[in-house]
C-alpha positions, 0 to 999 in steps of 0.5 A: 895643594891641599887635599880635596875637602870631603864635604865639597859636592859637585853641582852636577851631582846634586839631586833635582830636589826642587819640583816644578809646580804641578799642572794639577796643583790648586790654583793660587790667587794673584796676591799669593803668586806675587808674594812668592815672586817678591820673596825671591828678591830677598826683601829683608835685604833691600832696605840695607841696600837703599840705606847704603846708597842714599848717603853716597848720593848726598855726599857725592852731590855735596847737598841733598839732590832733587827728589826725582834723582833720589827716587829714581836712583834708589829705585834703580838700585833696588831693582838691580839688587832684587835682580841679583837676588832672584838670579841667585835663588835660581842658580842655588835652588838645588843647594837651597833645598839641602839647607834648613834655612833656605829649603822653604824658599819658593824654588826649592819648595816647588812653588814657582817654575824655575824658568819663570823665576829666571825670566823674572830676574832678568826682567828686573835687571833690564828694568833697573838698567833702563831706569838708571840710564834714562833718569840718572846716567849711563855710568850708573846703569853700567855699574848696576849691570856689572854688579848683577853680573859679578854677583851671579857669575863671579860670586854665585856660580864660580867662587861661592861653591869652590873657595872660602875666598868667595866671601872676601872677593864676592863682598864687592858685589854686595857693596855696589849700591854706593857706587851706583849712587855716586855715578848717578850724580855726575857720571863718575865714581868719586871718593864718596862712593868708594869710601862707603863701598869700603865700609860695606866690603870690610863689614861683610866678612865678620857678618858672613863668618858669624853665620858660617859658625852656627850654620856650618853643617848646613852649608857643608851638606849643600857643598859650600866650602866655609872658613870654619871647615877649612881652618877651624872655628877658632881661627875663623873667630880670630879673623872675624875680630881682625876684620871688625877692628879693621872696619873701625878706621875705615868707617872714620875715613869720611870724617877725616876727608871732611865729608861727615862730621862730629855726630857721625864720628861719635856714633862710629866710635860707639858702634865700633866698640859695640861691634868689637865687644861682640866679636870678642864675645864670640871668641870668649864664649865659643858658642853657636848662640854667641855667633848668632848674636854677632850675626844679628848685631852686624845687621843692626850695626850697618843699619844704624851706621848709615842712618847716622850718616843721613842724620849727620848730613841732614844736620850739616845741610 
């Protein structure tokens, strides 16, 4: 066994640096309060969740489903993701206060009561399950609930503070949207859901390792074990390139199985080359700026890839 890492911090020892809203604090307007609760859902991540769910829904059905099924599936999926994000903010509020990029969030900044945030997160999860159960299928609701529980308890509470493997195993939690969408069609998960799950699963390590390269000091201060702190920056860059290369054949599997066509395949090849170029650039330049660019490119890459899926499906229809 390796020696304990000096940067690891026991959660119990973290200071309660977040402050509950003071009873004498000025009253906030309703719009401001709603905006703070909305911020807990990490709204910038929600469009990606929707874009990864919609192609799976169409591919699983073999055609564009009824508008009601699309709307209710995406709504239930978005609420499940929002619930997981709110509960993540609740669990990590003390650690968030120690990191520059997260210290301004509503809970570490003392702008909301943590207990109310907890209730809000649970309520979103319950609402998600009810919508998916009543409007799609019990299987979709079960997958949504399982995704929330996995993200909160397996990833956030157990893996992320303890091991660098959290980004690999926890990647399953971030890839649940296609599984929910597939299960919403006929109550089971087929090739469509699993293939898109695999794409997001392989995409997440280079995406997160990029941010870990230029934010490692902040994560270390908050007590999160990171790959660059465990094996070094250079080895992390090599793994980033490896997973980026592995991602390309995974993205082409829907074409090989006849679910998507030439438009998507051409886009896959172009995007894959672009993504690999930036992974190589990170290795060559070895600078925080290159890693930051890789992180931003990874977000744009996934977004364009799934938009390309929708465009291909629309043309084939």
